[in-house]
C-alpha positions, 0 to 999 in steps of 0.5 A, a space after each residue: 519496459 512499461 512506463 508508471 504513473 503515479 497519483 502523488 508526488 510526495 514522499 511515498 510517490 517518490 519512493 514508489 518512482 525510486 524501487 520501480 526503477 532501481 528494483 527493475 519493474 517499471 520506468 517512471 513516466 510522471 506525476 499527477 499531483 494536484 499541489 504541484 506545478 505541472 512541470 515540476 521534477 521530483 526524484 527525476 520525475 516530472 508532474 504532468 498535472 492533477 488528478 483530473 488529468 489522469 485518464 486524458 494522458 493515459 488514453 494519449 499513451 503517455 503511460 502504461 499502468 498506474 499507481 498511488 502513492 497518497 500515504 496514510 494520512 489521507 487513507 479514504 482519499 487513496 482508496 477513493 482515488 483507487 475506486 475511482 480508476 481501477 475500471 479505466 486505467 491499469 493499475 501496476 503493482 510493485 513488490 520488492 525483488 529482496 521480499 519473500 512471496 511464497 508462490 501460493 500467495 496472491 498480491 492484488 493490483 496496485 499493492 506495494 511491497 517495500 524490501 525485506 518482507 515476507 508472505 507465507 503460504 497462501 496469504 492474500 494481499 488485496 488491492 490498493 494494500 501497502 506494506 512497508 519495510 520487513 513486514 512478515 505476514 504469516 500463513 493463511 492471513 489476508 491483508 484487506 484492500 487499501 490497508 496499510 501497514 508500517 515498518 516491522 509489523 508481524 501477523 500470524 496465521 490465520 489471521 483477517 485484517 480488514 480493508 482501510 487499516 492501518 498497523 503502527 510500525 513494530 505491530 504484533 498480531 497473534 494467530 486467529 485475529 479478525 481486525 475490523 475496517 478503519 482500525 489504527 494500531 500505535 506503534 508496538 502495539 501488541 493485538 491478542 484479541 478481535 479488534 472488532 470497531 474502528 478507532 485507535 488502539 495502543 498497548 501491550 495488550 492492545 486496547 481502544 483508546 479513542 
């Protein structure tokens, strides 16, 4: 089994490690975390060092692939890390076995798909995106690079979600919608029109707040 290293040893990093091991994808080998002392053990996995140690540790052969366990509170940093290492260290992906991924769908590198998700025909999930528990993405829709979908998000067909988007828990997006980079939706938002500028949207229907 390939060995997985994870940047970030907090809650998300530990969830990636847990599902990677329990669902039979990878053996979690170590964390990189600038805010934890080397040797600290999180959920049975040791912190090896900080972000600046990633490349040298990979070149020593300590792990085979990398994922980023930095959550939605630090979206820009998460994407910066992906850009920093994408051409020098192979990225893994974890797609939980309880999720349905149609054979025509595509899933990029660095992606984490939690249990119970559905990707329908010709769906595209781009690199470094995350789909939390129970997300449904209908046919011919795209989730952009580095975007973060909270539990229970439902996206109808022919929808284009740009990079760096955060959809809050239970957000519903009707068909043929385009969502611009940097958009965030509050929990329970219902999107019935294009969201064409960055910022927070909330309500039914979703409206720009700030």
